C-alpha positions as CSV (number, residue, x, y, z in Angstrom):
1,M,-19.1,-1.0,-5.5
2,R,-15.9,-2.4,-7.0
3,T,-13.5,-4.3,-4.7
4,I,-9.9,-5.6,-5.2
5,L,-8.3,-8.0,-2.8
6,V,-4.5,-8.3,-3.2
7,L,-3.4,-11.4,-1.2
8,L,0.3,-12.1,-0.9
9,D,1.8,-15.2,0.6
10,S,4.2,-15.2,3.5
11,L,4.5,-11.4,3.8
12,N,6.3,-10.4,7.0
13,R,4.9,-7.1,8.4
14,D,8.2,-6.1,9.8
15,Y,9.7,-5.9,6.3
16,L,7.3,-3.0,5.4
17,A,7.9,0.7,6.1
18,A,4.3,1.0,7.2
19,Y,5.2,-1.2,10.1
20,G,8.5,0.4,11.0
21,N,11.0,-1.1,8.6
22,D,13.8,1.3,7.4
23,W,15.9,-0.9,5.1
24,V,13.6,-2.8,2.7
25,K,12.6,-0.7,-0.3
26,T,8.9,-0.9,-0.9
27,P,7.9,2.6,-2.0
28,N,4.6,1.5,-3.6
29,L,3.4,-0.3,-0.6
30,T,4.3,2.8,1.4
31,R,2.4,4.8,-1.2
32,L,-0.7,2.5,-0.7
33,A,-0.4,2.8,3.1
34,A,-0.5,6.6,2.9
35,R,-4.0,6.5,1.5
36,S,-5.1,3.5,3.6
37,V,-6.3,2.4,7.0
38,V,-3.3,0.6,8.4
39,F,-4.2,-2.1,11.0
40,D,-1.7,-2.6,13.7
41,R,-3.2,-5.5,15.5
42,H,-4.2,-7.9,12.7
43,Y,-3.7,-11.6,13.1
44,T,-3.9,-14.6,10.9
45,S,-6.6,-17.3,11.6
46,S,-6.0,-20.8,10.3
47,M,-2.6,-21.8,8.9
48,P,-0.9,-22.4,6.5
49,C,-1.9,-21.7,2.9
50,M,-5.2,-23.5,2.1
51,P,-6.7,-23.3,5.7
52,A,-6.1,-19.6,5.6
53,R,-7.9,-19.4,2.2
54,R,-10.8,-21.4,3.5
55,D,-11.2,-18.9,6.3
56,L,-10.9,-16.0,3.8
57,M,-13.7,-17.4,1.7
58,T,-16.1,-18.5,4.6
59,G,-15.3,-16.2,7.5
60,R,-14.8,-19.2,9.8
61,L,-11.9,-20.8,11.7
62,S,-11.3,-23.9,9.6
63,F,-8.3,-25.1,11.7
64,L,-10.7,-26.2,14.4
65,E,-12.4,-28.6,12.0
66,A,-9.9,-29.7,9.3
67,P,-6.3,-29.6,8.1
68,W,-5.2,-28.5,4.6
69,G,-8.0,-29.4,2.2
70,P,-10.7,-28.4,-0.2
71,L,-13.8,-26.4,0.4
72,E,-16.6,-28.4,1.8
73,P,-20.3,-28.8,0.6
74,W,-21.5,-26.8,3.6
75,D,-19.2,-23.8,3.1
76,H,-20.9,-20.6,2.2
77,C,-18.3,-18.6,0.3
78,A,-18.0,-14.9,-0.5
79,P,-17.8,-15.0,-4.3
80,T,-20.9,-17.2,-4.6
81,L,-22.9,-15.2,-2.1
82,L,-22.0,-11.9,-3.7
83,R,-23.1,-13.2,-7.1
84,K,-26.4,-14.6,-5.8
85,Q,-27.3,-11.6,-3.6
86,K,-25.9,-8.7,-5.5
87,N,-25.0,-10.0,-9.0
88,V,-21.4,-9.1,-8.3
89,Y,-19.0,-10.4,-11.0
90,S,-15.9,-11.9,-9.5
91,H,-12.6,-12.7,-11.2
92,M,-9.5,-14.4,-9.9
93,I,-6.0,-13.9,-11.2
94,T,-3.3,-16.0,-9.5
95,D,0.0,-17.9,-9.7
96,H,-0.7,-19.7,-6.4
97,Y,-0.5,-23.3,-7.7
98,H,-1.9,-24.8,-4.4
99,Y,-5.3,-24.0,-5.8
100,F,-4.7,-26.5,-8.6
101,H,-3.4,-29.6,-7.0
102,S,-4.7,-32.0,-4.4
103,G,-6.2,-30.3,-1.4
104,G,-7.0,-27.1,-3.2
105,E,-10.2,-28.2,-5.0
106,V,-13.3,-26.0,-5.6
107,Y,-11.8,-22.6,-4.8
108,N,-11.2,-21.3,-8.3
109,T,-14.6,-22.4,-9.5
110,L,-16.2,-20.0,-7.0
111,F,-15.4,-17.2,-9.4
112,D,-17.2,-16.2,-12.6
113,S,-13.8,-16.4,-14.4
114,F,-10.2,-17.0,-13.4
115,E,-6.7,-16.8,-14.8
116,F,-3.8,-19.1,-13.6
117,E,-0.2,-18.2,-14.5
118,R,1.9,-21.4,-14.3
119,G,5.4,-22.1,-13.0
120,Q,5.7,-21.2,-9.4
121,E,7.9,-23.4,-7.2
122,G,6.6,-27.0,-7.3
123,D,3.8,-26.4,-9.8
124,K,3.5,-29.7,-11.7
125,W,3.6,-28.1,-15.2
126,R,6.5,-28.9,-17.4
127,G,6.8,-32.5,-18.7
128,V,10.4,-33.1,-18.1
129,V,11.1,-36.8,-17.3
130,E,14.7,-36.5,-16.1
131,T,15.9,-33.5,-14.2
132,T,19.4,-32.6,-12.9
133,P,19.6,-31.5,-9.2
134,L,21.0,-28.0,-8.6
135,E,24.4,-27.7,-7.0
136,G,23.2,-26.1,-3.8
137,R,21.0,-26.8,-0.8
138,G,17.4,-26.2,0.3
139,K,14.1,-27.7,-0.2
140,N,13.9,-27.2,-4.0
141,V,17.3,-28.4,-5.2
142,N,16.1,-32.0,-5.7
143,R,12.4,-31.3,-6.3
144,Q,11.4,-32.7,-9.7
145,A,8.6,-30.2,-10.5
146,Y,10.7,-27.2,-9.5
147,L,13.7,-28.4,-11.5
148,A,11.5,-28.9,-14.6
149,N,10.1,-25.4,-14.3
150,F,13.6,-24.0,-13.6
151,E,14.9,-25.3,-17.0
152,Y,12.4,-23.0,-18.7
153,R,13.2,-19.9,-16.7
154,D,15.8,-17.2,-16.9
155,L,16.1,-15.6,-13.5
156,E,17.3,-12.3,-15.1
157,R,14.1,-12.0,-17.2
158,D,11.3,-10.2,-15.3
159,E,8.7,-11.7,-17.7
160,D,9.7,-15.2,-16.6
161,Y,8.3,-14.6,-13.1
162,P,4.7,-15.7,-12.9
163,F,3.6,-12.8,-10.6
164,T,4.7,-10.2,-13.1
165,K,2.2,-11.7,-15.6
166,C,-0.5,-11.8,-12.9
167,I,-0.1,-8.1,-12.2
168,S,-0.1,-7.3,-15.9
169,S,-3.3,-9.2,-16.3
170,A,-4.8,-7.4,-13.3
171,A,-3.9,-4.0,-14.8
172,E,-5.7,-5.1,-18.1
173,F,-8.7,-6.2,-16.1
174,L,-8.9,-2.7,-14.5
175,K,-8.5,-0.9,-17.8
176,R,-11.1,-3.2,-19.5
177,N,-13.7,-2.8,-16.7
178,R,-13.0,0.7,-15.6
179,A,-16.5,1.9,-16.6
180,A,-18.3,-1.1,-15.1
181,D,-19.6,-1.4,-11.6
182,N,-20.4,-4.3,-9.3
183,W,-17.3,-6.4,-9.6
184,H,-14.7,-8.0,-7.4
185,L,-11.1,-8.8,-8.4
186,H,-9.1,-11.4,-6.4
187,L,-5.5,-10.9,-7.2
188,E,-3.4,-13.5,-5.4
189,L,0.4,-13.7,-5.7
190,F,2.5,-16.6,-4.4
191,D,5.4,-14.2,-3.7
192,P,7.2,-13.4,-1.4
193,H,6.8,-17.1,-0.5
194,E,10.0,-19.1,-1.2
195,P,11.9,-19.6,-3.4
196,F,13.3,-16.1,-2.7
197,E,14.4,-15.3,-6.3
198,S,14.6,-12.1,-8.3
199,P,17.0,-10.7,-11.0
200,Q,20.4,-9.7,-9.7
201,R,19.7,-5.9,-9.9
202,F,17.3,-6.4,-6.9
203,H,19.9,-8.3,-5.0
204,D,22.4,-5.5,-5.7
205,M,20.1,-3.1,-3.9
206,Y,20.9,-5.0,-0.7
207,D,24.6,-5.8,-1.4
208,D,23.7,-9.5,-1.6
209,T,26.9,-10.9,-3.1
210,W,26.3,-14.5,-2.1
211,D,28.1,-16.9,-4.4
212,K,28.8,-20.0,-2.3
213,Y,26.1,-22.2,-3.6
214,F,22.5,-22.1,-4.9
215,F,20.4,-21.3,-1.9
216,T,16.9,-19.8,-2.3
217,S,14.6,-22.1,-0.3
218,P,15.8,-23.1,3.2
219,E,14.5,-26.4,4.5
220,Y,11.9,-25.8,7.3
221,G,13.5,-26.4,10.6
222,K,16.3,-25.3,12.9
223,L,19.3,-23.5,11.5
224,D,21.9,-26.1,10.5
225,P,25.1,-25.2,12.3
226,E,27.1,-26.8,9.5
227,F,25.8,-24.4,6.9
228,D,23.6,-21.7,8.4
229,D,26.2,-19.2,9.6
230,A,25.4,-15.5,9.8
231,E,26.3,-15.0,6.2
232,A,23.8,-17.6,5.0
233,V,21.0,-16.2,7.1
234,T,21.8,-12.6,5.9
235,H,21.7,-13.9,2.3
236,I,18.2,-15.4,2.8
237,Q,16.9,-12.2,4.5
238,R,18.4,-10.0,1.7
239,S,17.0,-12.4,-0.9
240,Y,13.5,-12.1,0.7
241,A,13.9,-8.3,0.7
242,A,15.0,-8.3,-3.0
243,N,12.0,-10.4,-4.0
244,L,9.7,-8.1,-2.0
245,T,11.2,-5.0,-3.7
246,M,10.6,-6.6,-7.1
247,L,7.0,-7.4,-6.2
248,D,6.5,-3.8,-4.9
249,Q,7.8,-2.4,-8.2
250,Y,5.2,-4.3,-10.2
251,L,2.4,-3.6,-7.8
252,G,3.2,0.1,-8.4
253,Q,2.1,-0.5,-12.0
254,L,-1.3,-1.6,-10.8
255,F,-1.6,1.4,-8.6
256,D,-0.6,3.6,-11.5
257,V,-3.7,2.3,-13.5
258,M,-5.9,3.2,-10.5
259,D,-4.4,6.7,-10.5
260,E,-4.8,7.1,-14.2
261,Y,-8.5,6.3,-14.2
262,G,-9.4,7.8,-10.8
263,M,-10.4,4.5,-9.5
264,W,-9.6,5.1,-5.8
265,D,-12.7,7.2,-5.5
266,D,-15.1,4.3,-6.2
267,T,-13.0,1.2,-5.7
268,A,-11.9,-0.5,-2.4
269,L,-8.5,-2.2,-2.3
270,I,-7.5,-4.6,0.5
271,L,-3.9,-5.8,0.7
272,S,-2.9,-8.5,3.2
273,T,-1.3,-12.0,3.5
274,D,-2.0,-15.4,4.9
275,H,0.8,-15.6,7.4
276,G,4.5,-14.6,7.9
277,H,7.7,-16.7,7.5
278,N,10.6,-17.3,9.8
279,L,13.8,-16.1,8.2
280,G,16.3,-17.2,10.8
281,E,15.4,-14.5,13.4
282,R,14.4,-17.1,16.0
283,G,17.0,-19.7,15.0
284,V,14.6,-21.4,12.5
285,F,13.6,-21.2,8.9
286,G,10.0,-21.6,7.6
287,K,6.7,-22.2,9.4
288,S,4.3,-24.8,10.8
289,M,6.7,-26.8,12.9
290,F,7.4,-24.2,15.5
291,F,5.9,-22.0,18.2
292,D,3.4,-19.8,16.4
293,S,5.3,-16.6,17.0
294,E,4.4,-13.0,16.1
295,I,6.6,-13.4,13.0
296,E,4.1,-16.0,11.6
297,T,0.9,-14.8,13.0
298,H,0.9,-11.0,13.4
299,I,0.3,-9.9,9.8
300,P,-0.1,-6.7,7.8
301,L,-3.5,-5.3,6.6
302,L,-4.0,-2.2,4.5
303,I,-7.5,-1.1,3.3
304,S,-8.2,1.8,1.0
305,A,-11.9,2.5,0.4
306,P,-14.0,5.3,-0.8
307,G,-14.6,7.7,2.0
308,C,-12.2,6.0,4.5
309,R,-10.1,8.1,6.8
310,P,-6.5,7.0,6.4
311,G,-4.6,6.4,9.5
312,R,-3.7,3.7,12.0
313,R,-6.1,1.4,13.9
314,Q,-5.5,-0.4,17.1
315,A,-8.6,-2.6,17.0
316,L,-7.9,-6.3,17.2
317,T,-8.8,-7.9,13.8
318,G,-8.3,-11.3,12.2
319,L,-8.0,-12.8,8.7
320,F,-11.4,-14.3,9.0
321,D,-12.8,-10.8,9.2
322,L,-12.0,-10.2,5.5
323,M,-15.0,-12.2,4.2
324,P,-17.7,-10.2,6.2
325,T,-15.9,-7.0,5.3
326,L,-16.1,-7.7,1.6
327,M,-19.8,-8.7,2.0
328,E,-20.6,-5.4,3.7
329,L,-18.6,-3.3,1.1
330,H,-21.0,-4.8,-1.4
331,D,-24.0,-4.3,0.9
332,A,-24.6,-8.1,1.0
333,G,-25.9,-10.1,4.0
334,L,-24.0,-12.8,5.9
335,P,-25.0,-16.5,6.1
336,P,-25.4,-18.2,9.4
337,H,-22.3,-19.4,11.3
338,V,-19.9,-16.7,10.1
339,Q,-17.5,-16.1,12.9
340,G,-15.6,-13.1,11.6
341,R,-16.9,-9.5,11.8
342,S,-16.9,-6.8,9.2
343,M,-14.2,-4.2,9.7
344,C,-16.1,-1.5,7.7
345,H,-16.8,0.5,10.9
346,L,-13.1,0.9,11.4
347,L,-12.5,2.6,8.1
348,Q,-13.8,5.8,9.6
349,E,-12.3,5.7,13.1
350,D,-10.8,3.3,15.6
351,G,-13.1,1.4,17.8
352,E,-13.9,-1.9,19.5
353,H,-13.9,-5.0,17.4
354,H,-12.7,-8.4,18.9
355,D,-11.7,-8.7,22.5
356,A,-9.6,-11.7,21.6
357,L,-8.7,-13.9,18.6
358,L,-7.9,-17.6,18.1
359,F,-5.4,-18.9,15.5
360,G,-3.3,-22.0,14.8
361,Y,-2.7,-25.1,12.8
362,F,-5.0,-28.1,12.9
363,G,-4.2,-30.6,15.6
364,K,-1.4,-28.5,17.1
365,D,-1.5,-25.7,19.7
366,V,-4.4,-23.3,19.9
367,N,-3.3,-19.7,20.4
368,L,-5.1,-16.6,21.7
369,A,-4.2,-13.0,21.2
370,D,-6.0,-10.2,23.1
371,G,-4.0,-7.2,21.9
372,R,-1.5,-7.3,24.7
373,H,-0.8,-11.0,25.5
374,T,-0.4,-14.1,23.4
375,Y,-1.3,-17.4,25.0
376,C,-0.2,-20.7,23.5
377,R,-2.3,-23.5,24.9
378,Q,-0.6,-26.8,24.3
379,P,-2.5,-30.1,23.8
380,E,-2.0,-33.2,25.8
381,R,0.5,-35.2,23.8
382,G,-1.3,-37.7,21.4
383,A,-4.7,-36.6,22.5
384,P,-7.4,-37.3,19.8
385,V,-8.5,-34.5,17.5
386,H,-11.1,-34.8,14.9
387,H,-11.1,-33.8,11.2
388,Y,-14.5,-33.4,9.5
389,S,-14.9,-33.7,5.7
390,L,-16.9,-34.9,2.7
391,M,-14.0,-33.9,0.5
392,P,-11.2,-36.2,2.0
393,R,-8.3,-34.8,0.1
394,G,-5.1,-33.5,1.5
395,Y,-1.9,-31.9,0.2
396,G,-0.8,-35.1,-1.5
397,D,-3.9,-37.2,-2.4
398,F,-7.0,-38.7,-0.9
399,V,-7.0,-39.6,2.8
400,G,-5.6,-43.1,3.0
401,S,-7.9,-46.1,2.6
402,G,-7.3,-47.3,6.1
403,R,-8.3,-44.0,7.6
404,L,-11.3,-43.8,5.3
405,K,-12.5,-47.2,6.3
406,A,-12.2,-46.3,10.0
407,A,-14.1,-42.9,9.6
408,E,-17.3,-42.3,11.5
409,V,-20.3,-40.9,9.6
410,G,-22.7,-38.4,11.2
411,C,-23.8,-34.8,11.5
412,F,-21.2,-33.5,13.9
413,L,-20.9,-29.9,13.0
414,K,-23.7,-27.3,13.6
415,S,-22.4,-25.3,10.6
416,S,-23.0,-28.2,8.1
417,D,-26.7,-27.4,7.5
418,G,-27.5,-31.0,8.2
419,I,-25.1,-32.4,5.7
420,P,-23.4,-35.5,7.2
421,Q,-19.6,-35.6,7.5
422,L,-16.9,-38.2,7.7
423,R,-15.0,-37.8,11.0
424,F,-11.4,-38.9,11.1
425,T,-9.4,-39.1,14.3
426,H,-5.8,-37.8,14.5
427,K,-3.3,-37.4,17.3
428,S,-2.5,-34.0,18.7
429,R,1.0,-32.7,18.4
430,R,3.0,-30.0,20.0
431,H,5.4,-27.6,18.3
432,L,9.1,-28.3,17.9
433,D,11.0,-28.2,21.2
434,A,7.8,-27.3,23.1
435,P,8.5,-26.7,26.8
436,E,6.2,-28.0,29.5
437,G,3.2,-25.9,30.4
438,H,1.4,-23.2,28.4
439,I,3.2,-20.2,27.0
440,I,2.3,-16.5,27.7
441,H,4.0,-13.4,26.4
442,D,3.3,-9.7,26.8
443,V,3.8,-8.6,23.2
444,L,3.6,-4.9,24.0
445,A,6.5,-5.0,26.4
446,D,8.2,-7.9,24.6
447,P,7.3,-7.9,20.9
448,Q,10.1,-10.5,20.1
449,Q,8.6,-12.9,22.7
450,Q,11.9,-13.5,24.4
451,H,10.6,-13.6,27.9
452,R,7.9,-16.1,28.9
453,L,5.6,-15.0,31.7
454,T,4.7,-17.0,34.7
455,D,1.5,-15.6,36.2
456,P,-1.1,-18.1,37.4
457,A,-3.9,-15.5,37.7
458,L,-3.2,-14.2,34.2
459,E,-3.1,-17.7,32.8
460,E,-6.5,-18.5,34.5
461,R,-8.0,-15.5,32.8
462,L,-6.6,-16.3,29.4
463,A,-7.6,-19.9,29.6
464,A,-11.2,-18.8,30.5
465,K,-11.2,-16.5,27.5
466,L,-9.9,-19.3,25.2
467,T,-12.6,-21.6,26.6
468,E,-15.3,-18.9,25.9
469,L,-14.2,-18.5,22.3
470,L,-14.1,-22.2,21.6
471,Q,-17.6,-22.5,22.8
472,R,-18.8,-19.3,21.0
473,Y,-17.4,-20.7,17.8
474,D,-19.0,-24.2,18.3
475,A,-15.6,-25.8,18.2
476,P,-15.8,-29.6,18.3
477,P,-15.7,-30.9,21.9
478,C,-12.3,-32.7,21.3
479,H,-10.6,-29.3,21.6
480,L,-11.6,-28.7,25.2
481,E,-10.6,-32.2,26.1
482,R,-7.2,-32.2,24.4
483,L,-6.3,-28.8,25.7
484,G,-7.3,-29.7,29.3
485,L,-10.1,-27.2,29.5
486,K,-13.4,-27.5,31.2
487,R,-16.7,-26.4,29.5
488,A,-17.8,-23.1,31.0
489,A,-21.3,-22.9,32.5
490,P,-23.9,-21.3,30.2
């Protein structure tokens, strides 16, 4: 078996024709969807970037145990397991620079080989001591690393975009290894994550004539009434669409190679993302600070595999299911403590899978989706929540010395194989402008989540299911306490 995972960052499902979009031009993703199983009820697991990737590698919900950070010594990861069990050769090609700064350690070394294309967003690459801020607004106009990289780029040259180099390298990998068997290619692209940039010809496809100021990366937060009028929001949405169309054009070149060498008949290709991104639709830009809406959490998934029956599936699936799916595609066994389930049985026909899923950010709300309702269970303000690690690195650096000195040491996690952990205590937080009470939506009747439901009997049922899943997944006890839930009887 040969497998390819194409993982994009911040891909909104409602910008794809396969999910009903009629104005964004993505003919090659539509072409892939026509030969794939299209999953209609697929959700993220842990957010944002690195927590999602830890789930992807381990098949576990990392947000219940840790924030953004490295893999841990007790994590059993797909590339390593595939190599040990089935001698599968794995190769990573990526421009996702989070793998190569603090908080992203150990991931790339799982693979037998890897390629890293430099220069995305804040990748600390170019040695420019003094940079000049851009005349515009957004989170990158004063960012030293972005500005240094920007000096070496021409936005009109396709070859100056790191993802184009990644896709070219992936095409070469397929050509070079077309006669070989037993390999896995992990192609991971930072786009369509901000900055939403592409050559002008792609903006022209969407009549994006914005020329007021440089604006490609909105700050995360509420729309600014001083700047974010309808024209600015439209510009950002069209810039996102332009970037996605450029990405689609180059992915088409990868699919062309598979066509040329008849690789669809013996190679599985999975395409998905980590989470979505708010583009002004709900009065906010970005992610992580807000209510975890369908925009962020209800994500696309396309799987083309030998012998699959293309079509749509209504089974409820999650990002943490990708790891056991890859393992089964290669006929490999699962280690203990995997929480996701292989989706291979859904490649032939629709069927039962999960009855409910959990997703969220560490220390924030815990959310449940059951295929009809979403339930946002808010923590008690400031309630303690625990982070478990032997790799105490975060997005910026090591955990602070004060927190390290105060950490407890012990074997707290059943999944750690007896390896002790450091346990850090944090304070729970709620999302921006969180109302009182917990939040229920009927996403079948109200997919935009405009109308909050008040139904005590329904909430009791959803709370019981959330409690059941937390216990099933051996979530640390702090979660029941901070969410105001009672442990269910065995």
